[in-house]
ZADO-1210 file (C-alpha; in nm, 4 decimals, padded with zeros to 6 digits):
<atoms>
<atom x="-00.3967" y="04.9895" z="00.3428" code="ALA" pos="1"/>
<atom x="-00.1603" y="05.2667" z="00.4401" code="VAL" pos="2"/>
<atom x="-00.0036" y="05.4702" z="00.1632" code="ALA" pos="3"/>
<atom x="00.3744" y="05.4706" z="00.1699" code="CYS" pos="4"/>
<atom x="00.5264" y="05.7584" z="-00.0210" code="GLU" pos="5"/>
<atom x="00.8918" y="05.8519" z="00.0011" code="TYR" pos="6"/>
<atom x="01.2067" y="05.9314" z="-00.1918" code="VAL" pos="7"/>
<atom x="01.5060" y="05.7028" z="-00.1651" code="GLU" pos="8"/>
<atom x="01.8523" y="05.8209" z="-00.2664" code="ILE" pos="9"/>
<atom x="02.0975" y="05.5439" z="-00.3486" code="LEU" pos="10"/>
<atom x="02.4425" y="05.7005" z="-00.3271" code="ARG" pos="11"/>
<atom x="02.7192" y="05.6042" z="-00.5658" code="MET" pos="12"/>
<atom x="02.9240" y="05.4683" z="-00.2740" code="GLY" pos="13"/>
<atom x="02.6550" y="05.2174" z="-00.1799" code="GLY" pos="14"/>
<atom x="02.4837" y="05.4009" z="00.1045" code="THR" pos="15"/>
<atom x="02.1196" y="05.4946" z="00.0977" code="GLY" pos="16"/>
<atom x="01.9001" y="05.7695" z="00.2369" code="GLU" pos="17"/>
<atom x="01.5254" y="05.7869" z="00.2687" code="ARG" pos="18"/>
<atom x="01.3129" y="06.0986" z="00.2998" code="ALA" pos="19"/>
<atom x="00.9386" y="06.1424" z="00.3162" code="SER" pos="20"/>
<atom x="00.9687" y="06.5102" z="00.2413" code="LEU" pos="21"/>
<atom x="01.2656" y="06.7049" z="00.1214" code="GLY" pos="22"/>
<atom x="01.4041" y="07.0110" z="-00.0420" code="THR" pos="23"/>
<atom x="01.7636" y="07.0922" z="-00.1183" code="ASN" pos="24"/>
<atom x="01.8705" y="06.7285" z="-00.1278" code="ILE" pos="25"/>
<atom x="02.2051" y="06.7404" z="-00.3005" code="PHE" pos="26"/>
<atom x="02.2859" y="06.4725" z="-00.5537" code="LEU" pos="27"/>
<atom x="02.6150" y="06.3648" z="-00.6995" code="ASN" pos="28"/>
<atom x="02.6819" y="06.2186" z="-01.0409" code="LYS" pos="29"/>
<atom x="02.5950" y="05.8495" z="-01.0234" code="GLY" pos="30"/>
<atom x="02.3409" y="05.8795" z="-00.7408" code="ASP" pos="31"/>
<atom x="02.0053" y="05.7176" z="-00.8089" code="ILE" pos="32"/>
<atom x="01.6761" y="05.8713" z="-00.6959" code="VAL" pos="33"/>
<atom x="01.3828" y="05.6375" z="-00.6514" code="ARG" pos="34"/>
<atom x="01.0355" y="05.7818" z="-00.5920" code="CYS" pos="35"/>
<atom x="00.7906" y="05.5432" z="-00.4261" code="VAL" pos="36"/>
<atom x="00.4237" y="05.6349" z="-00.4391" code="THR" pos="37"/>
<atom x="00.0956" y="05.4763" z="-00.3440" code="ALA" pos="38"/>
<atom x="-00.0799" y="05.2656" z="-00.6037" code="THR" pos="39"/>
<atom x="-00.3947" y="05.3550" z="-00.7869" code="GLY" pos="40"/>
<atom x="-00.7364" y="05.1991" z="-00.7646" code="GLY" pos="41"/>
<atom x="-00.6757" y="04.9435" z="-01.0348" code="GLY" pos="42"/>
<atom x="-00.8304" y="04.8855" z="-01.3719" code="TYR" pos="43"/>
<atom x="-01.1269" y="04.6727" z="-01.4627" code="GLY" pos="44"/>
<atom x="-01.3430" y="04.4281" z="-01.2750" code="ASN" pos="45"/>
<atom x="-01.1486" y="04.2425" z="-01.0011" code="PRO" pos="46"/>
<atom x="-01.3265" y="03.9173" z="-01.0864" code="SER" pos="47"/>
<atom x="-01.1637" y="03.9327" z="-01.4323" code="ASP" pos="48"/>
<atom x="-00.8087" y="03.9343" z="-01.2890" code="ARG" pos="49"/>
<atom x="-00.6284" y="03.6099" z="-01.3757" code="PRO" pos="50"/>
<atom x="-00.5542" y="03.3802" z="-01.0813" code="ALA" pos="51"/>
<atom x="-00.1854" y="03.3792" z="-01.1794" code="SER" pos="52"/>
<atom x="-00.1709" y="03.7566" z="-01.1288" code="GLN" pos="53"/>
<atom x="-00.3455" y="03.7378" z="-00.7898" code="VAL" pos="54"/>
<atom x="-00.0948" y="03.4708" z="-00.6840" code="LYS" pos="55"/>
<atom x="00.1940" y="03.6969" z="-00.7829" code="LEU" pos="56"/>
<atom x="00.0387" y="03.9894" z="-00.5954" code="ASP" pos="57"/>
<atom x="00.0243" y="03.7789" z="-00.2781" code="ILE" pos="58"/>
<atom x="00.3740" y="03.6364" z="-00.3290" code="LYS" pos="59"/>
<atom x="00.5241" y="03.9823" z="-00.3878" code="ASN" pos="60"/>
<atom x="00.3507" y="04.1292" z="-00.0836" code="GLY" pos="61"/>
<atom x="00.1304" y="04.3704" z="-00.2797" code="TYR" pos="62"/>
<atom x="-00.1794" y="04.2270" z="-00.1103" code="ILE" pos="63"/>
<atom x="-00.2369" y="03.9917" z="00.1790" code="THR" pos="64"/>
<atom x="-00.4218" y="03.6619" z="00.1649" code="GLN" pos="65"/>
<atom x="-00.7110" y="03.8282" z="00.3474" code="GLU" pos="66"/>
<atom x="-00.7255" y="04.1130" z="00.0938" code="GLU" pos="67"/>
<atom x="-00.7195" y="03.8628" z="-00.1924" code="ALA" pos="68"/>
<atom x="-01.0090" y="03.6723" z="-00.0371" code="GLU" pos="69"/>
<atom x="-01.2047" y="03.9969" z="00.0022" code="LYS" pos="70"/>
<atom x="-01.1399" y="04.1511" z="-00.3403" code="TYR" pos="71"/>
<atom x="-01.0906" y="03.8429" z="-00.5604" code="TYR" pos="72"/>
<atom x="-01.3298" y="03.5786" z="-00.4194" code="PRO" pos="73"/>
<atom x="-01.4177" y="03.4315" z="-00.7614" code="GLN" pos="74"/>
<atom x="-01.0531" y="03.4060" z="-00.8610" code="THR" pos="75"/>
<atom x="-00.9548" y="03.2364" z="-00.5362" code="LEU" pos="76"/>
<atom x="-01.2124" y="02.9635" z="-00.5840" code="ALA" pos="77"/>
<atom x="-00.9377" y="02.7375" z="-00.7179" code="SER" pos="78"/>
<atom x="-00.7522" y="02.5334" z="-00.4561" code="ALA" pos="79"/>
<atom x="-00.4246" y="02.5884" z="-00.6423" code="ASP" pos="80"/>
<atom x="-00.4422" y="02.9634" z="-00.5838" code="CYS" pos="81"/>
<atom x="-00.5159" y="02.9173" z="-00.2142" code="LEU" pos="82"/>
<atom x="-00.2264" y="02.6724" z="-00.1680" code="ASP" pos="83"/>
<atom x="00.0292" y="02.9059" z="-00.3226" code="ILE" pos="84"/>
<atom x="-00.0917" y="03.2091" z="-00.1287" code="SER" pos="85"/>
<atom x="-00.0542" y="03.0235" z="00.2019" code="LYS" pos="86"/>
<atom x="00.3093" y="02.9415" z="00.1198" code="LYS" pos="87"/>
<atom x="00.3891" y="03.3105" z="00.0904" code="HIS" pos="88"/>
<atom x="00.1708" y="03.4523" z="00.3653" code="ARG" pos="89"/>
<atom x="00.3446" y="03.7172" z="00.5755" code="LYS" pos="90"/>
<atom x="00.3065" y="03.6835" z="00.9525" code="ASN" pos="91"/>
</atoms>
């Protein structure tokens, strides 16, 4: 996976800006700054992750179906988990 790290400035007027690196970015009262960073390595044994959480990860685009099959093979043993992940697979 490729790390995606950037700063997003949501201006009070509704416009947005995105910067991967920046200094002297001027903010106005009411602007929102959102820092997006790469995720960590996780916590605990992947085989202990509940199937419901793996399904949400796939649905929300945090991992792909292929990544789920690689890192959570025991969890994906249930047909229910596989069916839901296929509904939300990104092409």
